[in-house]
N, C-alpha and C positions, 0 to 999 in steps of 0.2 A: 487230587490236587490239580489246580489249574496250571497250564503251560506257563513258563516264565514270560513276563511281559518284556524283559530285557535280559540278555545274557552276554557278557562281555569279558574279555581278558584284559588285564592291566599288568604287564610284566608277568611274573609267574603266578599272580593271583587272579582268580575268576570271580565275578560277581553276577548276581541275578536278582530279580525282583519277582516274587511269587506270593500270592495270598497275603498281600500287604506287609511282606517281610523282605527286606534287603538282606541278602546273605553274601558274604565275602568268604570265599573258600581259599584257604592257603595251600600251597603244594606239599607241605609237611607240618608237623607239629612245631610250633614256635613257643618260646617262653613269652608270656604276656603278664603284664602288671596292669590292672585296671580296676575301676570301681563299678563295673556293670552289676546290676542287681541279680543277674544270674551268671555265674561263672567268673565273678570278679575276684580280686585278690591277685596272688601270683600263681599262675596256672600254665600248663602246656595245652595249647589249643590249636585247631586247625580250621576253625570257622568262627566267624563273628556275625551275629545277627542283629539287625535293628527293626523291630517289629512296630508297625503303625497301629495305634489304638485310637478308638474314637473318644471324644470329649464325653466324660461321664460314664465310661466303661468300667463300672465298679468291679465287675468280676475279674477284669485283668489287673486293675490297680490295687486291689485288696490283697491279692496273693500273687505278687510279681514273680517270684521264683518259680512257683508251681505253674503259673500260666506260661512263662517263657520256656520251661521244661517241655510243656506240651507242644508249643510252637516248634521247638527244635525237633522233637520226635516226629511230628507230622511232616516236617520238611525232610526227614530221613537222616538227620544228623545225630551223632552220638552226644547226648548231653553232657557226658563226662569231659569231652574236649571242645566244648562250645562256650563262648561268652555271648551273652545276649542282653539287649536293653530295649527300651520302648521310646517311642517318640509320637508327638501329635502331628508331625510333618508328613506330607504326602510323599512316601518313599518312592513312588513311581516317577517322581521328577529327579531321581538321582543323576549325577553327572560325575565323571571322573577324568583326571588328567595325569599325564606322566611326563616327568622330566628326567633326562639322563645327563649325568656329569661325566666327562671323560677323565678327569682327574680331580682328586680333592687335595687341596694344598692347605697347609697350616698358615694362619695369618701371620704376617710379618710382625715382629715385636720391636 
């Protein structure tokens, strides 16, 4: 596997891009509800993958779940605790931002 093109921390979460896959690694397992083609539904996960596929990559798009399971395994993640999806976007152009609120207040009624 190639070295990560980027590796960053955003709060307690870490993210990296490697082999055309953006991986967000959570510090623990979280309850997640999503529609990802691999690991979607209501699950406990500790990583989220967004894998870049080329236009016309029939092998990837005809068997989404099987392809994403292999991507997760090659990246060293346990597929049982992974949610993964695909994109045509260039994942190497990823950016992240963080905002911190000192206090959360209820809106006035």
